[in-house]
N, C-alpha and C positions, 0 to 999 in steps of 0.2 A: 690481695690488692698490690699492684706494682708500686714500688717506692719511688721517691724523687729521683734517685740516681738512675734507675731503669728508664724512667720517663724521659729524662733529659737525654739519655743515650739514644733512645728511639727517635726523639724529635730531631736531634742533631744528625744522627746517621741518615735519616730520611733526607734531610737537607743536603748533606754532603754527597749523597749518591745520585741526586736528581739535578741534572745540569740546568733545569729550568729555574731552580731555586738559587738565588744569588746571595741572599742574606736572611738572617733570622733575628728578630727582636721580640722581647717579651714585655708585657705590662701587667697591671693588676696587682692583686694582693701578694703574689710571690716575689714581687720586687720591693715590697714595702717592709722595711725592718721593724716597723712599729705594729705590725699585724701578727698576732700569735699564729704559729703554724698548727694546722690540723688536717685531718684526712679529707675534708671537704673543699679545700682550696683548689680552684680551677688552675689549669695551665692556659694562660692567655697568650697565645703564640701568633706571631705574624711572620709569614714567609714573603719575602720580597722577590718578585718575579718580573720577567719581561712582559708577559701577557697572562691574562686570567682564563681565557677561553678554554684552553686545553684541560685545565683543572676542573672547570665547571662541567664540561661535557663528559668527563670520565667520572661516572657516578660511583665507581668502585675503589678509587685510589685511596680514599680515606680509611678503608678497612684495614690498611696496614697498621693502623694505630691501635687496633684491638677489636673485640667483638662489641658492636654497638647495641646497647640496650634500647635506647630511643634517642632521637636527635631533632634538631630544628635547622631549617635553612632560612635565616632571617631575611636574606635578600630575595626570597621568593614570595614574601608576603604581599598579597594583592593590594593592601591598603597603604603600604609605605613606599616612599621613593627609593630607588637604588641606583647605583653607578657600577654595574657589574663589570664593565670594561676596565675599571680601575681598582675595585676591591670587592671581595666576595667572601662570605663566611659560612662555616659549619660549626654548630654547637653540638657537641657529642658527649653523651653520657654512656660510659662503657659498663659492661656487666660487672667488672671487678671493683666498681666504685669510682674509678678515675673519671674526671671530666676534662675535656679539652675544648676551649673556644678558639678555633683556628681560623685565621683570615689570610687570604693571599692579596697582596697589594702590588701594583705596578711600581717601578722605580720612581716615576714622577710623583705618584700619590704619596708613597712612603717618605720621600725626601721633603715633601711639602708639609706633611702632617706628623712626622715622628716626634716633634716637639710639643704637640698638642697636650700630651699627658706626661707630666714629670715623673710619673711612676713607670719608667722605661729603662730597659737594659738591653744592649746589643749583645747577642750571643754568637753571631757569626756574620762576617762580611767578606765574602770571597774576593770581591773585586774592589773593595774599599769605596763603595758607592754611597754609603750613608754618612750624613754629617755626624760629628761628635755630639754625644749627649752627656749632660752633666750627671753626676751621681744621682741615682733614683731617690726621690723624696716625695713625701705626701704633703709638702708645704702648701700646695694649691688648695688642699682640703682642710687646712687649719681653720678653726673657728675664728671669725673676724669680729673685731670690736665694733659694736653697733654705734651708729650715730644716735643722737637724741631723737631725731625724726623716726628712725627705724624702731627704736625702743617704744616710742609712743604708738606707732602704727601697729606693732605687735600686740600691745595691750588692748588697743581699741578693737582690733580684729577678733581677739579672743573673747572679749566681753560682748561685743556686738553679735557675734555668731552664736553665742550661748542662747540668744533669743530663739534661734532656729531649733536648738536642742530642746528647749522648753516646749514649744508647740508640737514638735515631732513626738516627744514623749507623751504629752497629753493626748495626742491623737492615736498613740500606740502604733506609729509608723516606724517600726524598728529598722527596716532597710535604710530609710532616709536618715534616721538617727545615727546609725553606724557610719554611713558615709560622711555625714556632717561632722561627727565626732573625730573620726580617724583621719580624714583627708583635709579638714579645715581647722577645727578647734585644736586638735592635738598637735598639729604642726606648729602652732604658736607656742604651745607649752614646750615642745621639743626645742624650739628656738630659744626660749627664755632659759631653759635648763642648760642648753649648750653655752649660752653667754655666761652663765654662772661658772661652768666648767672653764670657760676661757679666762675668766677672772682668776680662778684658782691656779691656773697653769700659765699665766702671762700670755695667753693666746698662742701657745706653741704646740697645740695638739689638735687632732681631728676627732670628732665625736662619732665618726663613721656614718655609713648610710642609715637613714632612719634613726639617727642618734643611738645606734646599738651599743656604743661603748660608754654610755653614761655611767654605768656601774663602776667603771674604773676610778672615778673621781668623786662621785657623790657618796655621802655617808650611807651605810647599809639601810637605815630606816627611811632615809629620804628616797633612795632608789625603790624600796618596797612601796612607798607611798605612790611613786610613779606607776609601778606595776598595778597597783590597786585601782588605777583609773581606767583599766581595761574592763570590759563587761561582756556578758553573753546576751542571749536574746530575751532575757526577762526584764520587764519594765522597771520593777522595783529595784533590781540590782543596778540597772542603768542609771536611775536617778541618783542612787548612792555614789556611784562612780563619777558621775558628772560633778557632783558637789565636792567630792574629793579632789577632782581636777581643779576646781575653782580655788580650793584651799591651797593646793600646791602652787598653782600659778601665782596667786597673790603673794605668798611667802617668798617665792623666787623673784618675782618682779620687784618687790620692795628691797630685797638684797641687792639685786643688780642695779636698780635705780640709785640706791644709796652709795654703792661703790663707785658708780660712774658720775654721780652728781646730777642725775636726771630726775625730773619730777615724775611722780606716779599719781595718776588721777584716781585717788581712792574713792571719790564720790561716784565716779562712773562705775567702778567695780562694785560698790555697795548697792547702787541702783540695779545693776544687772543681776547681782546675786539675789536681791530681794524679789526681782521679777521671777527668777527661777523658782524660788521657794513658794511664791504665791501661786504660780501655775501648778506646781506639784499638788497643792491642796485643793485646787478647783475640782468640783465634782464632774463626773463624766457627762452629765446632762446640762452642764452650765451653759446658759444662753448669753450671759454678760460676764465681763471681766470682774 
């Protein structure tokens, strides 16, 4: 696998040798000092160019970066809008394990959007075309202190949507249960746990995409309790995990509410939890509640 020094040399030498490329900047995890380095970090590279057409039409030029194992052309997707005249991308996974997400952007587009992401670092600017950018920071992604309305809405969404988990599990509709658990209910638990982390760190950190860095700040047993809320395709295991999710959410919500001075509607939680437990005991041939 090529190392970071080799890849930067390749990226920069390509830009220096190609008169069409006027500047290079990078964003993503490699510009974030708070993200641990590992072999799976992408190289999120932007080449600033006068026009994109010549790059798009030459289907072979990207092979100078290595032997492509497989790749994606996101701006060719039929269901998504694109602006190929101003920016175009190649997502490339190479045989040696390196991945580059490469984009070409026109000068006009780059200068208008380079400040969109604060995780940005200019690597080359041949003609001093790009505006100055501040030191790269993940501040934009730091956990934000919730308002009381946001706190209450999170708790209400969690407990209300647990109703859907109950009926989905009783019907044994596992695909529906998985979607509702992971894309709706779990998102409220992630949010509440992130707020706890925010309180522990004075809201100076990011929990990462999908709250993947929670383990850094939660106690080991608490983080394991969170992992225990994931379940497979077995109904009995799913019921156990959902109830674990309820326990963890309530404990965390009470902590967050107490620290922020916000009320927690314990009666709502008790009613929703009671509904779940009642539905779990209903026989499969039940005709009434």
